[in-house]
Jmol script that loads the backbone (N, CA, C; Angstrom):
load data "model"
ATOM      1  N   UNK A   1       7.828  19.808 -23.620  1.00  0.00           N
ATOM      2  CA  UNK A   1       7.933  17.991 -23.734  1.00  0.00           C
ATOM      3  C   UNK A   1       7.678  17.508 -24.861  1.00  0.00           C
ATOM      4  N   UNK A   2       8.538  16.799 -26.029  1.00  0.00           N
ATOM      5  CA  UNK A   2       8.026  16.656 -26.987  1.00  0.00           C
ATOM      6  C   UNK A   2       7.250  15.016 -26.662  1.00  0.00           C
ATOM      7  N   UNK A   3       5.909  14.902 -27.513  1.00  0.00           N
ATOM      8  CA  UNK A   3       5.419  13.489 -27.421  1.00  0.00           C
ATOM      9  C   UNK A   3       6.251  12.513 -28.494  1.00  0.00           C
ATOM     10  N   UNK A   4       6.798  11.344 -27.615  1.00  0.00           N
ATOM     11  CA  UNK A   4       7.309  10.495 -28.865  1.00  0.00           C
ATOM     12  C   UNK A   4       6.479   9.521 -29.311  1.00  0.00           C
ATOM     13  N   UNK A   5       5.200   9.371 -28.926  1.00  0.00           N
ATOM     14  CA  UNK A   5       4.195   8.158 -29.208  1.00  0.00           C
ATOM     15  C   UNK A   5       2.571   8.632 -28.938  1.00  0.00           C
ATOM     16  N   UNK A   6       2.264   7.801 -29.145  1.00  0.00           N
ATOM     17  CA  UNK A   6       0.625   7.861 -28.378  1.00  0.00           C
ATOM     18  C   UNK A   6      -0.031   6.873 -29.358  1.00  0.00           C
ATOM     19  N   UNK A   7      -1.223   6.144 -28.558  1.00  0.00           N
ATOM     20  CA  UNK A   7      -1.773   4.866 -28.954  1.00  0.00           C
ATOM     21  C   UNK A   7      -2.514   4.982 -28.194  1.00  0.00           C
ATOM     22  N   UNK A   8      -3.907   4.509 -28.082  1.00  0.00           N
ATOM     23  CA  UNK A   8      -5.225   4.070 -27.038  1.00  0.00           C
ATOM     24  C   UNK A   8      -5.185   5.316 -26.198  1.00  0.00           C
ATOM     25  N   UNK A   9      -5.238   6.541 -26.737  1.00  0.00           N
ATOM     26  CA  UNK A   9      -5.567   7.602 -25.858  1.00  0.00           C
ATOM     27  C   UNK A   9      -4.382   8.128 -24.862  1.00  0.00           C
ATOM     28  N   UNK A  10      -3.322   7.462 -25.256  1.00  0.00           N
ATOM     29  CA  UNK A  10      -2.280   7.276 -24.257  1.00  0.00           C
ATOM     30  C   UNK A  10      -1.136   8.583 -24.976  1.00  0.00           C
ATOM     31  N   UNK A  11      -0.568   9.453 -24.288  1.00  0.00           N
ATOM     32  CA  UNK A  11       0.497  10.458 -25.154  1.00  0.00           C
ATOM     33  C   UNK A  11       1.803   9.785 -24.301  1.00  0.00           C
ATOM     34  N   UNK A  12       2.797   9.669 -24.872  1.00  0.00           N
ATOM     35  CA  UNK A  12       4.166   9.357 -24.370  1.00  0.00           C
ATOM     36  C   UNK A  12       5.103  10.434 -24.854  1.00  0.00           C
ATOM     37  N   UNK A  13       5.862  10.810 -23.417  1.00  0.00           N
ATOM     38  CA  UNK A  13       6.268  12.281 -23.538  1.00  0.00           C
ATOM     39  C   UNK A  13       8.026  12.012 -23.118  1.00  0.00           C
ATOM     40  N   UNK A  14       8.657  12.712 -23.293  1.00  0.00           N
ATOM     41  CA  UNK A  14      10.083  12.835 -22.715  1.00  0.00           C
ATOM     42  C   UNK A  14      10.346  14.365 -22.588  1.00  0.00           C
ATOM     43  N   UNK A  15      10.999  14.456 -21.735  1.00  0.00           N
ATOM     44  CA  UNK A  15      12.028  16.228 -21.540  1.00  0.00           C
ATOM     45  C   UNK A  15      13.157  15.851 -22.164  1.00  0.00           C
ATOM     46  N   UNK A  16      13.541  17.048 -22.450  1.00  0.00           N
ATOM     47  CA  UNK A  16      15.106  17.278 -23.194  1.00  0.00           C
ATOM     48  C   UNK A  16      15.901  18.012 -22.331  1.00  0.00           C
ATOM     49  N   UNK A  17      17.103  18.212 -22.477  1.00  0.00           N
ATOM     50  CA  UNK A  17      18.156  18.450 -21.844  1.00  0.00           C
ATOM     51  C   UNK A  17      18.148  18.709 -20.690  1.00  0.00           C
ATOM     52  N   UNK A  18      18.618  19.685 -19.938  1.00  0.00           N
ATOM     53  CA  UNK A  18      18.828  19.612 -18.013  1.00  0.00           C
ATOM     54  C   UNK A  18      18.086  19.457 -17.581  1.00  0.00           C
ATOM     55  N   UNK A  19      16.159  19.310 -18.325  1.00  0.00           N
ATOM     56  CA  UNK A  19      15.330  19.289 -17.202  1.00  0.00           C
ATOM     57  C   UNK A  19      15.016  17.375 -17.026  1.00  0.00           C
ATOM     58  N   UNK A  20      16.176  16.375 -18.032  1.00  0.00           N
ATOM     59  CA  UNK A  20      16.066  15.244 -17.360  1.00  0.00           C
ATOM     60  C   UNK A  20      16.427  14.485 -16.790  1.00  0.00           C
ATOM     61  N   UNK A  21      16.493  13.818 -15.731  1.00  0.00           N
ATOM     62  CA  UNK A  21      17.085  12.752 -14.625  1.00  0.00           C
ATOM     63  C   UNK A  21      17.583  12.171 -14.590  1.00  0.00           C
ATOM     64  N   UNK A  22      18.114  10.946 -14.181  1.00  0.00           N
ATOM     65  CA  UNK A  22      17.936   9.952 -13.435  1.00  0.00           C
ATOM     66  C   UNK A  22      17.047   9.532 -12.794  1.00  0.00           C
ATOM     67  N   UNK A  23      16.544   8.085 -12.955  1.00  0.00           N
ATOM     68  CA  UNK A  23      16.736   7.132 -13.813  1.00  0.00           C
ATOM     69  C   UNK A  23      16.136   7.262 -15.444  1.00  0.00           C
ATOM     70  N   UNK A  24      16.736   6.636 -16.298  1.00  0.00           N
ATOM     71  CA  UNK A  24      15.767   6.504 -17.288  1.00  0.00           C
ATOM     72  C   UNK A  24      14.337   6.713 -17.521  1.00  0.00           C
ATOM     73  N   UNK A  25      13.672   7.525 -17.894  1.00  0.00           N
ATOM     74  CA  UNK A  25      12.167   7.300 -17.870  1.00  0.00           C
ATOM     75  C   UNK A  25      11.237   8.318 -18.912  1.00  0.00           C
ATOM     76  N   UNK A  26      10.080   8.004 -19.139  1.00  0.00           N
ATOM     77  CA  UNK A  26       9.281   8.278 -19.793  1.00  0.00           C
ATOM     78  C   UNK A  26       7.904   8.709 -19.012  1.00  0.00           C
ATOM     79  N   UNK A  27       7.232   9.917 -19.260  1.00  0.00           N
ATOM     80  CA  UNK A  27       6.360  10.799 -19.010  1.00  0.00           C
ATOM     81  C   UNK A  27       4.938  10.129 -19.661  1.00  0.00           C
ATOM     82  N   UNK A  28       3.835   9.510 -19.276  1.00  0.00           N
ATOM     83  CA  UNK A  28       2.560   8.931 -19.538  1.00  0.00           C
ATOM     84  C   UNK A  28       1.060  10.074 -19.439  1.00  0.00           C
ATOM     85  N   UNK A  29       0.749  10.674 -20.346  1.00  0.00           N
ATOM     86  CA  UNK A  29      -0.684  11.414 -20.236  1.00  0.00           C
ATOM     87  C   UNK A  29      -1.789  10.487 -20.321  1.00  0.00           C
ATOM     88  N   UNK A  30      -2.436  10.509 -19.596  1.00  0.00           N
ATOM     89  CA  UNK A  30      -3.874   9.858 -20.221  1.00  0.00           C
ATOM     90  C   UNK A  30      -5.022  10.391 -19.745  1.00  0.00           C
ATOM     91  N   UNK A  31      -5.728  11.269 -20.461  1.00  0.00           N
ATOM     92  CA  UNK A  31      -7.116  11.485 -19.598  1.00  0.00           C
ATOM     93  C   UNK A  31      -7.102  12.371 -18.666  1.00  0.00           C
ATOM     94  N   UNK A  32      -5.968  13.065 -18.618  1.00  0.00           N
ATOM     95  CA  UNK A  32      -5.732  14.044 -17.199  1.00  0.00           C
ATOM     96  C   UNK A  32      -5.144  13.602 -16.231  1.00  0.00           C
ATOM     97  N   UNK A  33      -4.840  12.683 -16.306  1.00  0.00           N
ATOM     98  CA  UNK A  33      -3.840  12.220 -15.379  1.00  0.00           C
ATOM     99  C   UNK A  33      -2.290  11.886 -15.947  1.00  0.00           C
ATOM    100  N   UNK A  34      -1.254  11.614 -15.186  1.00  0.00           N
ATOM    101  CA  UNK A  34       0.223  11.646 -15.479  1.00  0.00           C
ATOM    102  C   UNK A  34       0.999  10.461 -14.260  1.00  0.00           C
ATOM    103  N   UNK A  35       1.667   9.962 -15.256  1.00  0.00           N
ATOM    104  CA  UNK A  35       2.441   9.015 -14.689  1.00  0.00           C
ATOM    105  C   UNK A  35       3.726   8.861 -15.109  1.00  0.00           C
ATOM    106  N   UNK A  36       5.011   8.300 -14.446  1.00  0.00           N
ATOM    107  CA  UNK A  36       6.142   8.376 -15.611  1.00  0.00           C
ATOM    108  C   UNK A  36       6.247   6.929 -14.750  1.00  0.00           C
ATOM    109  N   UNK A  37       7.542   6.646 -15.884  1.00  0.00           N
ATOM    110  CA  UNK A  37       7.921   4.844 -15.856  1.00  0.00           C
ATOM    111  C   UNK A  37       9.373   4.941 -16.427  1.00  0.00           C
ATOM    112  N   UNK A  38       9.841   3.786 -15.557  1.00  0.00           N
ATOM    113  CA  UNK A  38      11.428   3.867 -15.876  1.00  0.00           C
ATOM    114  C   UNK A  38      11.167   2.897 -16.760  1.00  0.00           C
ATOM    115  N   UNK A  39      12.410   3.158 -17.497  1.00  0.00           N
ATOM    116  CA  UNK A  39      12.658   2.648 -18.905  1.00  0.00           C
ATOM    117  C   UNK A  39      13.094   0.998 -18.703  1.00  0.00           C
ATOM    118  N   UNK A  40      14.292   1.009 -17.579  1.00  0.00           N
ATOM    119  CA  UNK A  40      14.743  -0.469 -17.571  1.00  0.00           C
ATOM    120  C   UNK A  40      13.799  -1.506 -17.347  1.00  0.00           C
ATOM    121  N   UNK A  41      13.337  -1.182 -16.035  1.00  0.00           N
ATOM    122  CA  UNK A  41      12.213  -2.386 -15.706  1.00  0.00           C
ATOM    123  C   UNK A  41      10.611  -1.880 -15.732  1.00  0.00           C
ATOM    124  N   UNK A  42       9.992  -1.054 -16.242  1.00  0.00           N
ATOM    125  CA  UNK A  42       9.070  -0.428 -16.786  1.00  0.00           C
ATOM    126  C   UNK A  42       8.202  -0.355 -15.374  1.00  0.00           C
ATOM    127  N   UNK A  43       9.394   0.081 -14.414  1.00  0.00           N
ATOM    128  CA  UNK A  43       8.320   0.476 -13.037  1.00  0.00           C
ATOM    129  C   UNK A  43       7.855   1.451 -12.850  1.00  0.00           C
ATOM    130  N   UNK A  44       6.224   1.692 -12.006  1.00  0.00           N
ATOM    131  CA  UNK A  44       5.835   3.058 -11.895  1.00  0.00           C
ATOM    132  C   UNK A  44       6.739   4.025 -11.066  1.00  0.00           C
ATOM    133  N   UNK A  45       7.536   5.004 -11.521  1.00  0.00           N
ATOM    134  CA  UNK A  45       8.023   5.891 -10.093  1.00  0.00           C
ATOM    135  C   UNK A  45       7.456   7.099  -9.676  1.00  0.00           C
ATOM    136  N   UNK A  46       6.197   7.621 -10.378  1.00  0.00           N
ATOM    137  CA  UNK A  46       5.423   8.456  -9.836  1.00  0.00           C
ATOM    138  C   UNK A  46       3.991   8.620 -10.399  1.00  0.00           C
ATOM    139  N   UNK A  47       3.344   8.896  -9.806  1.00  0.00           N
ATOM    140  CA  UNK A  47       1.698   9.369 -10.573  1.00  0.00           C
ATOM    141  C   UNK A  47       0.884   7.620 -10.543  1.00  0.00           C
ATOM    142  N   UNK A  48      -0.593   7.941 -11.301  1.00  0.00           N
ATOM    143  CA  UNK A  48      -1.086   6.779 -11.579  1.00  0.00           C
ATOM    144  C   UNK A  48      -1.878   6.636 -12.976  1.00  0.00           C
ATOM    145  N   UNK A  49      -2.127   5.864 -13.322  1.00  0.00           N
ATOM    146  CA  UNK A  49      -2.590   5.074 -14.552  1.00  0.00           C
ATOM    147  C   UNK A  49      -3.912   4.077 -13.964  1.00  0.00           C
ATOM    148  N   UNK A  50      -4.914   4.246 -14.956  1.00  0.00           N
ATOM    149  CA  UNK A  50      -6.059   3.202 -14.636  1.00  0.00           C
ATOM    150  C   UNK A  50      -4.987   1.804 -15.284  1.00  0.00           C
ATOM    151  N   UNK A  51      -5.126   0.535 -14.872  1.00  0.00           N
ATOM    152  CA  UNK A  51      -4.708  -0.617 -14.675  1.00  0.00           C
ATOM    153  C   UNK A  51      -4.754  -1.069 -15.925  1.00  0.00           C
ATOM    154  N   UNK A  52      -5.691  -1.190 -16.657  1.00  0.00           N
ATOM    155  CA  UNK A  52      -5.688  -1.473 -18.329  1.00  0.00           C
ATOM    156  C   UNK A  52      -4.884  -0.600 -18.975  1.00  0.00           C
ATOM    157  N   UNK A  53      -4.375   0.569 -18.761  1.00  0.00           N
ATOM    158  CA  UNK A  53      -3.624   1.268 -19.686  1.00  0.00           C
ATOM    159  C   UNK A  53      -2.151   1.400 -19.103  1.00  0.00           C
ATOM    160  N   UNK A  54      -2.156   1.280 -17.594  1.00  0.00           N
ATOM    161  CA  UNK A  54      -1.005   1.141 -17.230  1.00  0.00           C
ATOM    162  C   UNK A  54      -0.208  -0.514 -17.611  1.00  0.00           C
ATOM    163  N   UNK A  55      -0.941  -1.040 -18.295  1.00  0.00           N
ATOM    164  CA  UNK A  55      -0.596  -2.594 -18.899  1.00  0.00           C
ATOM    165  C   UNK A  55       0.148  -2.398 -20.181  1.00  0.00           C
ATOM    166  N   UNK A  56      -0.855  -1.432 -20.800  1.00  0.00           N
ATOM    167  CA  UNK A  56      -0.396  -1.259 -22.247  1.00  0.00           C
ATOM    168  C   UNK A  56       0.986  -0.373 -22.344  1.00  0.00           C
ATOM    169  N   UNK A  57       1.129   0.319 -21.001  1.00  0.00           N
ATOM    170  CA  UNK A  57       2.439   0.965 -21.464  1.00  0.00           C
ATOM    171  C   UNK A  57       3.772  -0.202 -20.880  1.00  0.00           C
ATOM    172  N   UNK A  58       3.515  -0.512 -20.547  1.00  0.00           N
ATOM    173  CA  UNK A  58       4.641  -1.291 -19.652  1.00  0.00           C
ATOM    174  C   UNK A  58       4.821  -2.574 -20.594  1.00  0.00           C
ATOM    175  N   UNK A  59       3.753  -2.862 -21.547  1.00  0.00           N
ATOM    176  CA  UNK A  59       4.322  -3.750 -22.678  1.00  0.00           C
ATOM    177  C   UNK A  59       4.607  -2.998 -23.838  1.00  0.00           C
ATOM    178  N   UNK A  60       4.072  -1.634 -24.161  1.00  0.00           N
ATOM    179  CA  UNK A  60       5.122  -1.072 -25.023  1.00  0.00           C
ATOM    180  C   UNK A  60       6.473  -1.267 -24.505  1.00  0.00           C
ATOM    181  N   UNK A  61       6.823  -0.515 -23.236  1.00  0.00           N
ATOM    182  CA  UNK A  61       8.054  -0.366 -22.652  1.00  0.00           C
ATOM    183  C   UNK A  61       8.832  -1.432 -23.125  1.00  0.00           C
ATOM    184  N   UNK A  62       8.561  -2.203 -23.190  1.00  0.00           N
ATOM    185  CA  UNK A  62       9.260  -3.852 -23.091  1.00  0.00           C
ATOM    186  C   UNK A  62       9.315  -3.774 -24.818  1.00  0.00           C
ATOM    187  N   UNK A  63       8.566  -3.996 -25.562  1.00  0.00           N
ATOM    188  CA  UNK A  63       8.949  -3.775 -26.878  1.00  0.00           C
ATOM    189  C   UNK A  63       9.636  -3.046 -27.956  1.00  0.00           C
ATOM    190  N   UNK A  64       9.906  -1.651 -27.152  1.00  0.00           N
ATOM    191  CA  UNK A  64      10.260  -0.430 -27.492  1.00  0.00           C
ATOM    192  C   UNK A  64      12.151  -0.007 -26.878  1.00  0.00           C
ATOM    193  N   UNK A  65      12.108  -0.520 -25.876  1.00  0.00           N
ATOM    194  CA  UNK A  65      13.082  -0.590 -24.546  1.00  0.00           C
ATOM    195  C   UNK A  65      14.283   0.154 -25.501  1.00  0.00           C
ATOM    196  N   UNK A  66      14.653  -0.579 -26.699  1.00  0.00           N
ATOM    197  CA  UNK A  66      16.423  -0.103 -27.447  1.00  0.00           C
ATOM    198  C   UNK A  66      16.078   1.130 -27.832  1.00  0.00           C
ATOM    199  N   UNK A  67      14.691   1.530 -28.743  1.00  0.00           N
ATOM    200  CA  UNK A  67      14.298   2.832 -29.422  1.00  0.00           C
ATOM    201  C   UNK A  67      14.001   4.110 -28.402  1.00  0.00           C
ATOM    202  N   UNK A  68      13.343   3.347 -27.248  1.00  0.00           N
ATOM    203  CA  UNK A  68      13.473   4.609 -25.750  1.00  0.00           C
ATOM    204  C   UNK A  68      14.611   5.077 -24.964  1.00  0.00           C
ATOM    205  N   UNK A  69      15.729   4.339 -24.918  1.00  0.00           N
ATOM    206  CA  UNK A  69      17.180   4.606 -24.396  1.00  0.00           C
ATOM    207  C   UNK A  69      17.868   5.210 -25.259  1.00  0.00           C
ATOM    208  N   UNK A  70      17.597   4.689 -26.235  1.00  0.00           N
ATOM    209  CA  UNK A  70      18.490   6.191 -27.596  1.00  0.00           C
ATOM    210  C   UNK A  70      17.308   7.284 -27.640  1.00  0.00           C
ATOM    211  N   UNK A  71      16.480   7.791 -27.138  1.00  0.00           N
ATOM    212  CA  UNK A  71      15.560   8.389 -27.442  1.00  0.00           C
ATOM    213  C   UNK A  71      16.401   9.361 -25.881  1.00  0.00           C
ATOM    214  N   UNK A  72      16.253   8.513 -24.645  1.00  0.00           N
ATOM    215  CA  UNK A  72      17.144   8.936 -23.677  1.00  0.00           C
ATOM    216  C   UNK A  72      18.525   9.669 -24.031  1.00  0.00           C
ATOM    217  N   UNK A  73      18.890   9.021 -24.714  1.00  0.00           N
ATOM    218  CA  UNK A  73      20.486   9.696 -25.197  1.00  0.00           C
ATOM    219  C   UNK A  73      20.500  11.186 -25.324  1.00  0.00           C
ATOM    220  N   UNK A  74      19.059  11.310 -26.650  1.00  0.00           N
ATOM    221  CA  UNK A  74      19.145  12.505 -27.348  1.00  0.00           C
ATOM    222  C   UNK A  74      18.699  13.569 -26.581  1.00  0.00           C
ATOM    223  N   UNK A  75      17.786  13.003 -25.483  1.00  0.00           N
ATOM    224  CA  UNK A  75      17.525  14.124 -24.548  1.00  0.00           C
ATOM    225  C   UNK A  75      17.965  14.393 -23.686  1.00  0.00           C
ATOM    226  N   UNK A  76      19.155  13.551 -23.211  1.00  0.00           N
ATOM    227  CA  UNK A  76      20.091  13.935 -22.422  1.00  0.00           C
ATOM    228  C   UNK A  76      21.058  15.439 -23.290  1.00  0.00           C
ATOM    229  N   UNK A  77      21.367  15.072 -24.286  1.00  0.00           N
ATOM    230  CA  UNK A  77      21.974  16.002 -25.065  1.00  0.00           C
ATOM    231  C   UNK A  77      21.648  16.942 -25.356  1.00  0.00           C
ATOM    232  N   UNK A  78      19.899  17.309 -25.111  1.00  0.00           N
ATOM    233  CA  UNK A  78      19.131  18.018 -25.573  1.00  0.00           C
ATOM    234  C   UNK A  78      18.713  18.033 -27.030  1.00  0.00           C
ATOM    235  N   UNK A  79      19.121  16.928 -28.051  1.00  0.00           N
ATOM    236  CA  UNK A  79      18.632  16.907 -29.513  1.00  0.00           C
ATOM    237  C   UNK A  79      17.292  16.563 -29.455  1.00  0.00           C
ATOM    238  N   UNK A  80      17.098  16.613 -30.693  1.00  0.00           N
ATOM    239  CA  UNK A  80      15.667  16.491 -31.079  1.00  0.00           C
ATOM    240  C   UNK A  80      15.188  14.758 -30.914  1.00  0.00           C
ATOM    241  N   UNK A  81      14.261  14.545 -30.298  1.00  0.00           N
ATOM    242  CA  UNK A  81      14.134  12.881 -30.259  1.00  0.00           C
ATOM    243  C   UNK A  81      13.490  12.217 -31.563  1.00  0.00           C
ATOM    244  N   UNK A  82      13.618  11.026 -31.880  1.00  0.00           N
ATOM    245  CA  UNK A  82      12.900  10.310 -32.787  1.00  0.00           C
ATOM    246  C   UNK A  82      11.561   9.949 -32.167  1.00  0.00           C
ATOM    247  N   UNK A  83      10.604   9.924 -33.407  1.00  0.00           N
ATOM    248  CA  UNK A  83       9.090   9.141 -32.674  1.00  0.00           C
ATOM    249  C   UNK A  83       9.441   7.992 -32.784  1.00  0.00           C
ATOM    250  N   UNK A  84       8.595   7.112 -31.845  1.00  0.00           N
ATOM    251  CA  UNK A  84       8.626   5.853 -31.670  1.00  0.00           C
ATOM    252  C   UNK A  84       6.913   5.450 -32.319  1.00  0.00           C
ATOM    253  N   UNK A  85       7.157   4.102 -32.941  1.00  0.00           N
ATOM    254  CA  UNK A  85       6.125   3.265 -33.308  1.00  0.00           C
ATOM    255  C   UNK A  85       5.144   3.044 -32.125  1.00  0.00           C
ATOM    256  N   UNK A  86       3.415   3.310 -32.055  1.00  0.00           N
ATOM    257  CA  UNK A  86       2.795   2.895 -31.427  1.00  0.00           C
ATOM    258  C   UNK A  86       2.456   1.499 -31.144  1.00  0.00           C
ATOM    259  N   UNK A  87       1.407   1.337 -29.852  1.00  0.00           N
ATOM    260  CA  UNK A  87       1.444  -0.200 -29.727  1.00  0.00           C
ATOM    261  C   UNK A  87       0.077  -0.484 -30.498  1.00  0.00           C
ATOM    262  N   UNK A  88       0.164  -1.741 -30.888  1.00  0.00           N
ATOM    263  CA  UNK A  88      -1.115  -2.099 -32.616  1.00  0.00           C
ATOM    264  C   UNK A  88      -1.863  -3.066 -32.021  1.00  0.00           C
TER     265      UNK A  88
END
end "model"
wireframe off; spacefill off
backbone 0.3
color backbone group
């Protein structure tokens, strides 16, 4: 699962190929905890994150939604993903 971005100790990843399934989403890892978030509405699909880190991820998704959806299309086709700028 490639890491497409990292910021504030948070890793953002996306599976590629047949392992990805709808809805479009990202996988987030932070200090041993994992969560997944929907790209379209930033909703938490699975897992947990500390509230402050969750807000950072939600803000990042809002800012990078188009790039995330472009990577989602690449992931579904099993192609290499593009890195996405971190939250600064």
